N, CA, C and O atoms as CSV, one atom per row, in Angstrom:
chain,resi,resn,atom,element,x,y,z
A,1,MET,N,N,0.716,-1.290,0.036
A,1,MET,CA,C,-0.198,-0.115,0.062
A,1,MET,C,C,1.177,1.239,-0.210
A,1,MET,O,O,2.328,1.182,0.223
A,2,TYR,N,N,0.703,2.095,-0.851
A,2,TYR,CA,C,1.369,3.557,-1.103
A,2,TYR,C,C,0.636,4.524,-0.129
A,2,TYR,O,O,-0.565,4.791,-0.179
A,3,ILE,N,N,1.552,5.016,0.779
A,3,ILE,CA,C,1.270,6.084,1.779
A,3,ILE,C,C,2.053,7.353,1.168
A,3,ILE,O,O,3.275,7.274,1.041
A,4,PRO,N,N,1.357,8.535,0.783
A,4,PRO,CA,C,2.136,9.493,0.352
A,4,PRO,C,C,2.788,10.352,1.652
A,4,PRO,O,O,2.219,10.455,2.739
A,5,LYS,N,N,3.826,10.826,1.389
A,5,LYS,CA,C,4.443,11.667,2.319
A,5,LYS,C,C,3.636,13.024,2.678
A,5,LYS,O,O,3.122,13.676,1.769
A,6,ARG,N,N,3.545,13.412,3.975
A,6,ARG,CA,C,2.631,14.730,4.075
A,6,ARG,C,C,3.484,15.733,3.849
A,6,ARG,O,O,4.656,15.385,3.702
A,7,TYR,N,N,3.215,17.038,3.767
A,7,TYR,CA,C,4.034,18.628,3.963
A,7,TYR,C,C,4.445,18.349,5.290
A,7,TYR,O,O,3.742,17.791,6.132
A,8,GLY,N,N,5.954,18.876,5.502
A,8,GLY,CA,C,6.621,18.926,6.582
A,8,GLY,C,C,7.068,17.772,7.153
A,8,GLY,O,O,7.960,17.954,7.982
A,9,GLN,N,N,6.719,16.591,6.967
A,9,GLN,CA,C,7.050,15.572,7.669
A,9,GLN,C,C,8.414,14.556,6.791
A,9,GLN,O,O,8.840,13.489,7.232
A,10,SER,N,N,8.826,15.134,5.679
A,10,SER,CA,C,9.556,14.198,4.983
A,10,SER,C,C,11.216,14.404,5.565
A,10,SER,O,O,12.028,13.480,5.502
A,11,LYS,N,N,11.515,15.614,6.067
A,11,LYS,CA,C,12.860,15.924,6.357
A,11,LYS,C,C,12.715,16.850,7.986
A,11,LYS,O,O,12.199,17.943,8.218
A,12,THR,N,N,13.299,16.019,8.758
A,12,THR,CA,C,13.596,16.845,10.454
A,12,THR,C,C,15.081,16.810,10.487
A,12,THR,O,O,15.877,16.227,9.751
A,13,TYR,N,N,15.262,17.587,11.536
A,13,TYR,CA,C,17.026,18.140,12.001
A,13,TYR,C,C,17.115,17.566,13.376
A,13,TYR,O,O,16.132,17.695,14.106
A,14,LEU,N,N,17.996,17.050,13.742
A,14,LEU,CA,C,18.228,16.839,15.107
A,14,LEU,C,C,19.290,17.737,15.412
A,14,LEU,O,O,20.135,17.922,14.535
A,15,CYS,N,N,19.415,18.444,16.718
A,15,CYS,CA,C,20.423,19.237,17.288
A,15,CYS,C,C,21.748,18.320,17.124
A,15,CYS,O,O,21.620,17.222,17.666
A,16,PRO,N,N,22.835,18.512,16.571
A,16,PRO,CA,C,24.030,17.723,16.735
A,16,PRO,C,C,24.553,17.326,18.167
A,16,PRO,O,O,24.956,16.186,18.396
A,17,PHE,N,N,24.518,18.651,19.437
A,17,PHE,CA,C,24.617,18.407,20.564
A,17,PHE,C,C,23.840,17.642,21.887
A,17,PHE,O,O,24.186,17.143,22.957
A,18,CYS,N,N,22.567,17.868,21.127
A,18,CYS,CA,C,21.648,17.366,22.292
A,18,CYS,C,C,20.534,16.022,21.903
A,18,CYS,O,O,19.801,15.363,22.642
A,19,LYS,N,N,20.774,15.959,20.434
A,19,LYS,CA,C,19.669,15.126,19.712
A,19,LYS,C,C,18.107,15.531,19.817
A,19,LYS,O,O,17.184,14.744,19.609
A,20,LYS,N,N,17.994,16.618,20.103
A,20,LYS,CA,C,16.505,17.067,20.418
A,20,LYS,C,C,16.110,17.772,18.626
A,20,LYS,O,O,16.879,18.055,17.707
A,21,ASP,N,N,15.010,17.831,18.700
A,21,ASP,CA,C,14.672,18.287,17.434
A,21,ASP,C,C,15.239,19.879,17.193
A,21,ASP,O,O,15.261,20.748,18.065
A,22,ALA,N,N,15.615,20.006,16.025
A,22,ALA,CA,C,16.307,21.647,15.710
A,22,ALA,C,C,14.992,22.434,15.406
A,22,ALA,O,O,14.031,22.039,14.745
A,23,THR,N,N,15.161,23.639,16.036
A,23,THR,CA,C,14.349,24.685,15.599
A,23,THR,C,C,14.554,25.825,15.150
A,23,THR,O,O,13.649,26.487,14.641
A,24,THR,N,N,15.861,26.271,15.270
A,24,THR,CA,C,16.887,27.386,14.726
A,24,THR,C,C,18.167,26.829,14.061
A,24,THR,O,O,18.466,25.646,13.898
A,25,LYS,N,N,18.933,28.059,13.674
A,25,LYS,CA,C,20.165,27.747,13.001
A,25,LYS,C,C,21.018,28.722,14.063
A,25,LYS,O,O,20.531,29.709,14.615
A,26,ASN,N,N,22.412,28.234,14.237
A,26,ASN,CA,C,23.377,29.033,14.508
A,26,ASN,C,C,24.099,29.982,13.708
A,26,ASN,O,O,23.574,30.247,12.627
A,27,ASN,N,N,25.283,30.609,14.012
A,27,ASN,CA,C,26.019,31.296,13.402
A,27,ASN,C,C,26.570,30.731,12.426
A,27,ASN,O,O,26.863,31.492,11.504
A,28,GLN,N,N,26.872,29.437,12.266
A,28,GLN,CA,C,27.071,28.534,10.860
A,28,GLN,C,C,26.314,27.896,10.222
A,28,GLN,O,O,26.657,26.863,9.646
A,29,GLN,N,N,24.885,28.474,10.184
A,29,GLN,CA,C,23.957,28.004,9.946
A,29,GLN,C,C,23.713,26.727,9.846
A,29,GLN,O,O,23.141,26.232,8.875
A,30,VAL,N,N,24.263,25.874,11.165
A,30,VAL,CA,C,23.784,24.478,11.394
A,30,VAL,C,C,22.512,24.399,12.262
A,30,VAL,O,O,22.391,25.092,13.272
A,31,PRO,N,N,21.365,23.351,11.753
A,31,PRO,CA,C,20.235,23.739,12.307
A,31,PRO,C,C,20.565,23.286,14.075
A,31,PRO,O,O,21.368,22.358,14.175
A,32,VAL,N,N,20.154,23.715,15.099
A,32,VAL,CA,C,20.085,23.624,16.202
A,32,VAL,C,C,19.218,23.884,16.973
A,32,VAL,O,O,18.386,24.692,16.561
A,33,CYS,N,N,19.042,23.351,18.340
A,33,CYS,CA,C,17.801,23.600,19.107
A,33,CYS,C,C,18.277,24.941,19.629
A,33,CYS,O,O,19.385,25.426,19.398
A,34,TYR,N,N,17.092,25.611,20.528
A,34,TYR,CA,C,17.135,26.903,20.949
A,34,TYR,C,C,18.160,26.927,22.021
A,34,TYR,O,O,18.823,27.959,22.118
A,35,ALA,N,N,18.413,25.858,22.917
A,35,ALA,CA,C,19.518,25.888,24.021
A,35,ALA,C,C,20.900,26.171,23.489
A,35,ALA,O,O,21.696,26.840,24.148
A,36,HIS,N,N,21.223,25.630,22.210
A,36,HIS,CA,C,22.360,25.575,21.481
A,36,HIS,C,C,22.561,26.369,20.725
A,36,HIS,O,O,23.416,26.050,19.898
A,37,LYS,N,N,21.891,27.882,20.556
A,37,LYS,CA,C,21.966,28.844,19.573
A,37,LYS,C,C,23.211,29.153,19.582
A,37,LYS,O,O,23.797,29.159,18.499
A,38,ALA,N,N,23.871,29.459,20.689
A,38,ALA,CA,C,25.260,30.117,20.783
A,38,ALA,C,C,26.280,29.293,20.454
A,38,ALA,O,O,27.326,29.727,19.970
A,39,SER,N,N,26.057,28.009,20.693
A,39,SER,CA,C,27.241,26.942,20.375
A,39,SER,C,C,27.488,27.015,18.758
A,39,SER,O,O,26.650,27.341,17.917
A,40,ILE,N,N,28.854,26.628,18.533
A,40,ILE,CA,C,29.420,26.464,17.181
A,40,ILE,C,C,30.216,25.171,17.243
A,40,ILE,O,O,30.986,24.857,18.151
A,41,LEU,N,N,29.959,24.541,16.277
A,41,LEU,CA,C,30.574,23.196,15.784
A,41,LEU,C,C,32.089,23.022,15.938
A,41,LEU,O,O,32.555,23.935,15.257
A,42,LYS,N,N,32.858,22.497,16.345
A,42,LYS,CA,C,34.119,22.351,16.348
A,42,LYS,C,C,34.776,21.501,14.884
A,42,LYS,O,O,34.062,20.820,14.147
A,43,ASP,N,N,36.116,21.694,14.694
A,43,ASP,CA,C,36.712,21.012,13.763
A,43,ASP,C,C,36.330,19.498,13.876
A,43,ASP,O,O,36.517,18.765,14.847
A,44,LEU,N,N,35.723,19.168,12.604
A,44,LEU,CA,C,35.138,17.554,12.799
A,44,LEU,C,C,36.451,16.757,11.770
A,44,LEU,O,O,37.136,17.342,10.931
A,45,THR,N,N,36.513,15.572,12.070
A,45,THR,CA,C,37.708,14.885,11.415
A,45,THR,C,C,36.870,13.975,10.767
A,45,THR,O,O,35.832,13.498,11.225
A,46,CYS,N,N,37.589,13.669,9.212
A,46,CYS,CA,C,36.813,12.324,8.544
A,46,CYS,C,C,37.330,11.216,8.814
A,46,CYS,O,O,38.229,11.170,9.654
A,47,PHE,N,N,36.922,10.164,8.222
A,47,PHE,CA,C,37.794,8.485,8.516
A,47,PHE,C,C,38.911,8.708,7.999
A,47,PHE,O,O,39.719,8.321,8.843
A,48,CYS,N,N,39.655,9.236,6.814
A,48,CYS,CA,C,40.857,9.609,6.335
A,48,CYS,C,C,41.857,10.307,7.284
A,48,CYS,O,O,43.083,10.198,7.267
A,49,GLY,N,N,41.221,10.922,7.976
A,49,GLY,CA,C,42.182,11.830,9.181
A,49,GLY,C,C,42.029,13.255,8.701
A,49,GLY,O,O,42.367,13.991,9.628
A,50,ASP,N,N,41.632,14.009,7.556
A,50,ASP,CA,C,41.639,15.330,7.265
A,50,ASP,C,C,39.987,15.768,8.021
A,50,ASP,O,O,39.052,15.039,8.351
A,51,TYR,N,N,40.165,17.273,8.093
A,51,TYR,CA,C,39.251,18.105,8.740
A,51,TYR,C,C,38.258,18.192,7.635
A,51,TYR,O,O,38.442,18.288,6.422
A,52,LEU,N,N,37.117,18.136,8.365
A,52,LEU,CA,C,35.901,18.406,7.217
A,52,LEU,C,C,35.561,19.995,7.095
A,52,LEU,O,O,35.494,20.565,8.183
A,53,GLU,N,N,35.365,20.695,6.091
A,53,GLU,CA,C,34.996,21.743,5.861
A,53,GLU,C,C,33.411,21.902,5.700
A,53,GLU,O,O,32.832,21.170,4.898
A,54,LEU,N,N,32.740,22.793,6.406
A,54,LEU,CA,C,31.669,22.826,6.813
A,54,LEU,C,C,30.746,23.719,5.315
A,54,LEU,O,O,31.327,24.778,5.080
A,55,LYS,N,N,29.750,23.530,4.536
A,55,LYS,CA,C,29.440,24.219,3.512
A,55,LYS,C,C,27.971,24.540,3.497
A,55,LYS,O,O,27.292,23.840,4.249
A,56,ASP,N,N,27.480,25.254,2.948
A,56,ASP,CA,C,26.005,25.561,2.974
A,56,ASP,C,C,25.697,25.524,1.585
A,56,ASP,O,O,26.328,26.161,0.742
A,57,GLY,N,N,24.711,24.767,1.339
A,57,GLY,CA,C,23.881,24.319,-0.135
A,57,GLY,C,C,22.668,24.488,-0.227
A,57,GLY,O,O,22.072,24.987,0.728
A,58,LYS,N,N,21.937,24.096,-1.471
A,58,LYS,CA,C,20.639,24.188,-1.808
A,58,LYS,C,C,19.728,23.398,-0.946
A,58,LYS,O,O,18.593,23.801,-0.694
A,59,PHE,N,N,20.350,21.927,-0.346
A,59,PHE,CA,C,19.575,21.445,-0.010
A,59,PHE,C,C,20.034,21.075,1.528
A,59,PHE,O,O,19.886,19.968,2.045
A,60,GLY,N,N,20.697,22.381,2.229
A,60,GLY,CA,C,21.320,22.274,3.597
A,60,GLY,C,C,22.489,22.001,3.677
A,60,GLY,O,O,23.012,21.746,2.592
A,61,ILE,N,N,23.200,21.943,4.648
A,61,ILE,CA,C,24.542,21.934,5.473
A,61,ILE,C,C,24.941,20.572,4.741
A,61,ILE,O,O,24.194,19.633,4.467
A,62,TYR,N,N,26.426,20.712,4.474
A,62,TYR,CA,C,26.978,19.529,4.426
A,62,TYR,C,C,28.488,19.643,4.545
A,62,TYR,O,O,28.923,20.781,4.718
A,63,PHE,N,N,29.290,18.710,4.484
A,63,PHE,CA,C,31.008,18.822,4.916
A,63,PHE,C,C,31.748,18.433,3.542
A,63,PHE,O,O,31.139,17.810,2.672
A,64,ASN,N,N,32.737,18.724,3.426
A,64,ASN,CA,C,33.622,18.175,2.362
A,64,ASN,C,C,35.147,17.942,2.726
A,64,ASN,O,O,35.827,18.668,3.451
A,65,CYS,N,N,35.434,17.111,2.261
A,65,CYS,CA,C,36.748,16.239,2.927
A,65,CYS,C,C,37.409,16.325,1.564
A,65,CYS,O,O,36.905,15.937,0.510
A,66,THR,N,N,38.752,16.952,1.738
A,66,THR,CA,C,39.653,16.686,0.271
A,66,THR,C,C,40.447,15.778,-0.301
A,66,THR,O,O,41.211,15.817,-1.265
A,67,ASN,N,N,40.030,14.681,0.714
A,67,ASN,CA,C,40.499,13.119,0.055
A,67,ASN,C,C,39.000,12.609,-0.366
A,67,ASN,O,O,38.747,12.265,-1.521
A,68,CYS,N,N,38.098,12.597,0.618
A,68,CYS,CA,C,36.871,11.912,0.285
A,68,CYS,C,C,35.587,12.470,-0.697
A,68,CYS,O,O,34.766,11.828,-1.352
A,69,GLY,N,N,35.737,13.682,-0.549
A,69,GLY,CA,C,34.481,14.425,-1.239
A,69,GLY,C,C,33.255,14.829,-0.174
A,69,GLY,O,O,33.397,14.842,1.049
A,70,ASN,N,N,32.379,15.062,-0.683
A,70,ASN,CA,C,31.215,15.427,-0.087
A,70,ASN,C,C,30.627,14.441,0.743
A,70,ASN,O,O,30.295,13.312,0.381
A,71,ILE,N,N,30.502,14.993,2.026
A,71,ILE,CA,C,29.629,13.925,2.895
A,71,ILE,C,C,28.624,14.858,3.820
A,71,ILE,O,O,28.931,15.934,4.332
A,72,ASN,N,N,27.243,14.130,3.916
A,72,ASN,CA,C,26.380,14.401,4.463
A,72,ASN,C,C,26.382,14.943,5.908
A,72,ASN,O,O,27.317,14.478,6.559
A,73,ILE,N,N,25.528,15.868,6.642
A,73,ILE,CA,C,25.796,16.481,8.236
A,73,ILE,C,C,25.536,14.978,8.851
A,73,ILE,O,O,26.246,14.806,9.842
A,74,LYS,N,N,24.900,14.104,8.606
A,74,LYS,CA,C,24.639,12.901,9.733
A,74,LYS,C,C,25.708,12.176,9.457
A,74,LYS,O,O,26.225,11.712,10.473
A,75,LYS,N,N,26.373,11.831,8.206
A,75,LYS,CA,C,27.418,10.910,8.257
A,75,LYS,C,C,28.737,11.478,9.013
A,75,LYS,O,O,29.486,10.660,9.547
A,76,ALA,N,N,29.073,13.035,9.076
A,76,ALA,CA,C,29.937,13.583,9.609
A,76,ALA,C,C,29.697,13.338,11.057
A,76,ALA,O,O,30.693,12.954,11.671
A,77,LEU,N,N,28.548,13.478,11.771
A,77,LEU,CA,C,28.187,13.396,12.759
A,77,LEU,C,C,28.386,12.191,13.679
A,77,LEU,O,O,28.685,12.154,14.873
A,78,GLU,N,N,28.149,11.252,12.833
A,78,GLU,CA,C,28.260,9.757,13.270
A,78,GLU,C,C,30.105,9.339,13.291
A,78,GLU,O,O,30.556,8.556,14.127
A,79,MET,N,N,30.851,9.913,12.393
A,79,MET,CA,C,32.232,9.947,12.440
A,79,MET,C,C,32.982,10.481,13.439
A,79,MET,O,O,34.168,10.182,13.580
A,80,ASN,N,N,32.215,11.495,14.381
A,80,ASN,CA,C,32.744,12.223,15.470
A,80,ASN,C,C,31.781,11.818,16.693
A,80,ASN,O,O,31.210,12.799,17.168
A,81,PRO,N,N,31.552,10.909,17.151
A,81,PRO,CA,C,30.661,10.642,18.327
A,81,PRO,C,C,31.025,11.376,19.876
A,81,PRO,O,O,30.535,11.217,20.995
A,82,GLU,N,N,32.149,12.268,19.336
A,82,GLU,CA,C,32.847,12.840,21.129
A,82,GLU,C,C,32.135,14.153,21.043
A,82,GLU,O,O,32.235,14.950,21.975
A,83,LEU,N,N,31.352,14.455,19.876
A,83,LEU,CA,C,31.006,16.019,19.843
A,83,LEU,C,C,29.605,15.895,20.645
A,83,LEU,O,O,29.232,16.930,21.198
A,84,GLY,N,N,28.899,14.905,20.754
A,84,GLY,CA,C,27.319,15.134,21.602
A,84,GLY,C,C,27.843,14.914,23.206
A,84,GLY,O,O,27.016,15.235,24.059
A,85,LYS,N,N,29.026,14.440,23.639
A,85,LYS,CA,C,29.153,13.792,25.063
A,85,LYS,C,C,29.937,15.009,25.745
A,85,LYS,O,O,31.019,14.917,26.323
A,86,GLU,N,N,29.054,16.353,25.532
A,86,GLU,CA,C,29.465,17.732,26.274
A,86,GLU,C,C,29.327,17.326,27.830
A,86,GLU,O,O,28.428,16.639,28.313
A,87,PRO,N,N,30.533,17.967,28.572
A,87,PRO,CA,C,30.046,18.088,30.150
A,87,PRO,C,C,28.722,18.776,30.086
A,87,PRO,O,O,28.455,19.694,29.309
A,88,LYS,N,N,27.752,18.146,31.151
A,88,LYS,CA,C,26.501,18.847,31.398
A,88,LYS,C,C,26.588,19.755,32.406
A,88,LYS,O,O,27.136,19.396,33.448
A,89,LYS,N,N,26.101,21.006,32.297
A,89,LYS,CA,C,26.099,21.638,33.366
A,89,LYS,C,C,24.974,21.394,34.474
A,89,LYS,O,O,23.889,20.911,34.152
A,90,GLU,N,N,25.280,21.753,35.815
A,90,GLU,CA,C,24.567,21.308,36.776
A,90,GLU,C,C,23.298,22.451,36.664
A,90,GLU,O,O,23.532,23.633,36.414
A,91,GLU,N,N,22.157,22.011,36.848
A,91,GLU,CA,C,21.323,22.970,37.013
A,91,GLU,C,C,20.753,23.312,38.544
A,91,GLU,O,O,20.751,22.584,39.537
A,92,LYS,N,N,20.286,24.632,38.388
A,92,LYS,CA,C,20.624,25.269,39.907
A,92,LYS,C,C,18.959,24.531,40.512
A,92,LYS,O,O,17.966,24.309,39.818
A,93,THR,N,N,19.080,24.367,41.522
A,93,THR,CA,C,18.095,23.848,42.661
A,93,THR,C,C,17.614,24.807,43.762
A,93,THR,O,O,18.283,25.284,44.679
A,94,GLU,N,N,16.271,24.995,43.471
A,94,GLU,CA,C,16.128,26.164,44.933
A,94,GLU,C,C,15.830,25.027,46.082
A,94,GLU,O,O,15.303,23.916,46.140
A,95,ASN,N,N,16.429,25.888,46.893
A,95,ASN,CA,C,16.142,24.933,48.524
A,95,ASN,C,C,14.494,25.387,48.896
A,95,ASN,O,O,14.054,26.445,49.346
A,96,LYS,N,N,13.791,24.093,48.499
A,96,LYS,CA,C,12.475,24.427,49.285
A,96,LYS,C,C,12.452,23.728,50.573
A,96,LYS,O,O,13.172,22.810,50.965
A,97,PRO,N,N,11.369,24.414,51.230
A,97,PRO,CA,C,11.081,23.623,52.768
A,97,PRO,C,C,10.695,22.514,52.819
A,97,PRO,O,O,9.693,22.455,52.107
A,98,LYS,N,N,10.964,21.318,53.373
A,98,LYS,CA,C,10.689,20.298,53.435
A,98,LYS,C,C,9.317,20.093,53.887
A,98,LYS,O,O,8.433,19.522,53.248
A,99,ASP,N,N,9.211,20.671,55.178
A,99,ASP,CA,C,7.953,20.644,55.752
A,99,ASP,C,C,7.128,21.612,55.923
A,99,ASP,O,O,7.361,22.762,56.292
A,100,LYS,N,N,5.840,20.960,55.555
A,100,LYS,CA,C,4.732,22.201,55.092
A,100,LYS,C,C,4.224,22.548,56.640
A,100,LYS,O,O,3.915,21.807,57.573
A,101,LYS,N,N,4.265,23.754,56.530
A,101,LYS,CA,C,3.577,24.907,57.669
A,101,LYS,C,C,1.954,24.849,57.563
A,101,LYS,O,O,1.238,24.951,56.568
A,102,GLU,N,N,1.678,24.683,58.699
A,102,GLU,CA,C,0.067,24.940,58.827
A,102,GLU,C,C,-0.240,26.108,59.409
A,102,GLU,O,O,0.176,26.544,60.483
A,103,ILE,N,N,-1.212,26.737,58.420
A,103,ILE,CA,C,-2.000,28.051,58.790
A,103,ILE,C,C,-3.269,27.542,59.134
A,103,ILE,O,O,-3.917,26.642,58.600
A,104,THR,N,N,-3.572,28.377,60.272
A,104,THR,CA,C,-4.848,28.638,60.947
A,104,THR,C,C,-5.526,29.846,60.428
A,104,THR,O,O,-4.943,30.913,60.619
A,105,ILE,N,N,-6.872,29.864,59.687
A,105,ILE,CA,C,-7.232,31.081,59.487
A,105,ILE,C,C,-8.577,31.194,60.263
A,105,ILE,O,O,-9.367,30.250,60.273
A,106,THR,N,N,-8.829,32.379,60.921
A,106,THR,CA,C,-10.014,32.706,61.491
A,106,THR,C,C,-10.844,33.503,60.182
A,106,THR,O,O,-10.518,33.840,59.044
A,107,SER,N,N,-12.050,33.599,60.982
A,107,SER,CA,C,-13.446,34.607,60.125
A,107,SER,C,C,-12.925,36.296,60.168
A,107,SER,O,O,-13.454,37.205,59.529
A,108,ASP,N,N,-11.749,36.421,61.100
A,108,ASP,CA,C,-11.793,38.049,61.207
A,108,ASP,C,C,-11.007,38.424,60.015
A,108,ASP,O,O,-11.101,39.530,59.483
A,109,GLU,N,N,-10.021,37.226,59.498
A,109,GLU,CA,C,-8.961,37.611,58.372
A,109,GLU,C,C,-9.897,37.544,56.870
A,109,GLU,O,O,-10.421,36.529,56.411
A,110,VAL,N,N,-9.921,38.578,56.426
A,110,VAL,CA,C,-10.875,38.496,55.423
A,110,VAL,C,C,-9.591,38.417,54.297
A,110,VAL,O,O,-9.753,37.571,53.418
A,111,ASP,N,N,-8.400,39.174,54.242
A,111,ASP,CA,C,-7.712,39.494,52.989
A,111,ASP,C,C,-6.509,38.085,53.591
A,111,ASP,O,O,-5.943,38.005,54.682
A,112,ILE,N,N,-6.452,37.214,52.508
A,112,ILE,CA,C,-5.682,35.946,52.398
A,112,ILE,C,C,-4.656,35.984,51.591
A,112,ILE,O,O,-4.951,36.121,50.404
A,113,ASN,N,N,-3.415,35.897,51.879
A,113,ASN,CA,C,-2.266,35.824,51.284
A,113,ASN,C,C,-1.496,34.407,51.390
A,113,ASN,O,O,-0.692,34.164,52.290
A,114,TYR,N,N,-1.898,33.349,50.186
A,114,TYR,CA,C,-1.153,32.171,50.006
A,114,TYR,C,C,0.229,32.146,49.830
A,114,TYR,O,O,0.360,31.668,48.704
A,115,SER,N,N,1.000,32.308,50.142
A,115,SER,CA,C,2.611,32.570,49.991
A,115,SER,C,C,3.194,30.959,50.582
A,115,SER,O,O,4.400,30.720,50.634
């Protein structure tokens, strides 16, 4: 049974840093998520050992190796798995009181502030 592609579902990009859906582009025109908009791809290497040059074409970004030729972004990121293994930043956690305080309200108190 033939199921046609729906508009907008045929091509999706993933952020090379965190593997979430890419919603924006950074300064290098690489599709990234909003959290990594300021991040830049470092020099990636090919299987042959040469550095990959980032290029932007009609169908999106790709990489060029002087020995191997053009390589798509998916294959280039598979060759460099250390890219997604950035040290994770520790998120700030607010100190919340563990014990809940019991509040007694009388009918004389009309204005109540639940803080």
